[in-house]
C-alpha positions as a printed NumPy array, in Angstrom:
array([[107.1  ,  39.592,  51.655],
       [108.885,  40.894,  54.041],
       [110.165,  43.612,  54.581],
       [113.679,  45.019,  55.463],
       [114.306,  46.116,  58.625],
       [115.535,  49.803,  57.422],
       [112.402,  49.725,  55.121],
       [109.923,  48.505,  57.973],
       [111.26 ,  51.396,  60.944],
       [110.034,  53.27 ,  58.566],
       [106.535,  52.627,  59.122],
       [105.455,  53.07 ,  62.51 ],
       [103.416,  50.151,  64.287],
       [ 99.678,  50.236,  64.801],
       [ 99.867,  49.803,  68.511],
       [101.992,  53.765,  68.077],
       [ 98.681,  55.6  ,  67.234],
       [ 97.233,  57.034,  69.936],
       [ 94.304,  55.542,  71.651],
       [ 91.964,  59.001,  70.686],
       [ 92.411,  58.542,  67.374],
       [ 92.491,  54.783,  67.013],
       [ 89.344,  54.764,  68.515],
       [ 87.436,  56.928,  65.628],
       [ 88.918,  54.203,  63.046],
       [ 87.104,  53.443,  60.821],
       [ 85.283,  57.044,  59.986],
       [ 82.495,  57.364,  57.745],
       [ 81.887,  60.782,  56.741],
       [ 79.484,  62.234,  54.61 ],
       [ 80.762,  65.802,  54.376],
       [ 82.532,  67.822,  52.225],
       [ 83.936,  71.117,  52.265],
       [ 83.775,  73.654,  49.535],
       [ 84.431,  77.442,  49.219],
       [ 85.392,  77.301,  53.325],
       [ 81.679,  75.562,  53.346],
       [ 81.383,  72.22 ,  54.975],
       [ 77.946,  70.292,  52.826],
       [ 76.618,  67.319,  53.594],
       [ 76.801,  64.784,  50.579],
       [ 73.22 ,  62.845,  50.291],
       [ 75.294,  60.409,  47.125],
       [ 75.451,  56.8  ,  46.904],
       [ 78.539,  56.076,  48.847],
       [ 81.778,  53.95 ,  48.558],
       [ 84.515,  52.262,  50.24 ],
       [ 87.808,  53.966,  50.629],
       [ 90.937,  52.368,  51.654],
       [ 93.854,  54.307,  53.216],
       [ 97.062,  54.63 ,  51.709],
       [ 98.794,  55.127,  54.934],
       [100.108,  52.094,  56.264],
       [101.132,  50.606,  59.31 ],
       [103.233,  48.183,  59.848],
       [102.368,  45.07 ,  61.649],
       [105.815,  42.58 ,  62.61 ],
       [107.383,  42.815,  59.428],
       [104.393,  43.746,  57.44 ],
       [102.701,  46.163,  56.279],
       [ 99.206,  46.805,  56.706],
       [ 95.753,  49.357,  55.443]])
């Protein structure tokens, strides 16, 4: 379903993401932070999707 122009303007376009950050997507993270210490995760992994959306035309994409 197409977005209203007012709603679409609330989301950045994919081209608005700086190249330095977009190049790092998608990312794999096997470290986690506990008590100020980074620890390596050795267990099973699962793919997740960001709740942050970007505008592509009049549609939103993850």
